[in-house]
C-alpha positions as CSV (number, residue, x, y, z in Angstrom):
1,M,4.2,10.6,-1.2
2,Q,1.3,11.3,1.1
3,F,-0.7,8.0,3.0
4,V,-4.5,8.2,3.3
5,R,-6.6,6.3,5.8
6,P,-10.2,5.4,4.2
7,A,-12.8,6.7,6.6
8,D,-15.0,3.7,6.0
9,T,-12.5,1.3,7.1
10,S,-10.6,-0.1,9.9
11,D,-8.1,-2.7,7.7
12,M,-4.5,-1.6,7.2
13,A,-5.2,0.0,4.1
14,R,-4.1,3.3,2.8
15,A,-4.3,5.6,-0.7
16,V,-1.0,6.4,-1.7
17,Y,-1.0,10.1,-3.4
18,D,1.9,11.4,-5.4
19,L,1.6,15.2,-4.8
20,V,-1.6,15.3,-5.9
21,Q,-1.8,12.3,-7.9
22,Y,-3.8,9.5,-6.7
23,R,-1.4,6.0,-7.4
24,G,-3.6,3.4,-5.7
25,M,-4.0,1.4,-2.4
26,V,-1.7,-0.2,-0.3
27,Y,-2.7,-3.0,2.0
28,A,-1.2,-4.9,5.2
29,E,-1.5,-8.3,5.3
30,P,-0.9,-10.1,8.7
31,H,2.7,-12.6,8.5
32,R,4.3,-14.1,11.4
33,D,7.1,-11.8,10.7
34,G,5.6,-8.9,10.3
35,P,2.8,-7.6,8.1
36,L,3.5,-8.1,4.1
37,W,2.3,-5.1,1.7
38,R,0.5,-5.3,-1.3
39,F,-1.0,-3.0,-3.9
40,S,-5.0,-3.1,-5.0
41,A,-3.2,-3.8,-8.9
42,S,-0.8,-7.0,-7.8
43,A,-0.8,-10.4,-6.1
44,A,3.3,-9.4,-4.9
45,R,3.4,-9.5,-1.3
46,H,5.9,-6.7,-0.3
47,R,7.9,-7.1,3.3
48,E,8.7,-3.5,3.8
49,L,6.4,-0.6,2.8
50,A,8.7,1.7,0.9
51,E,9.1,-2.2,-1.6
52,A,5.1,-1.5,-2.3
53,V,5.3,1.7,-2.9
54,R,8.2,1.3,-5.5
55,A,6.1,-1.7,-7.1
56,L,3.5,0.7,-7.4
57,R,5.4,3.7,-8.9
58,R,6.5,1.3,-11.9
59,P,4.9,2.1,-15.6
C-alpha cells in the first residue's frame, strides 16, 4: 500500500494505491481520543488507519 497526499489539500486526506491500482481516499477526522479514519465510499469511522484500509480493500 502506498499513501499519497494530494497537492491541492492541507486536510488529513490520502489517496491509497495498491501497487499501481487506485483504491480510494482515506480521511482523518478529529476526535478527542485521536483521529478517526474513514474512506470516501463509507460513513463508517475506524480508530486505526489499518482498519480503514482493510475495509477499503473489501469487495
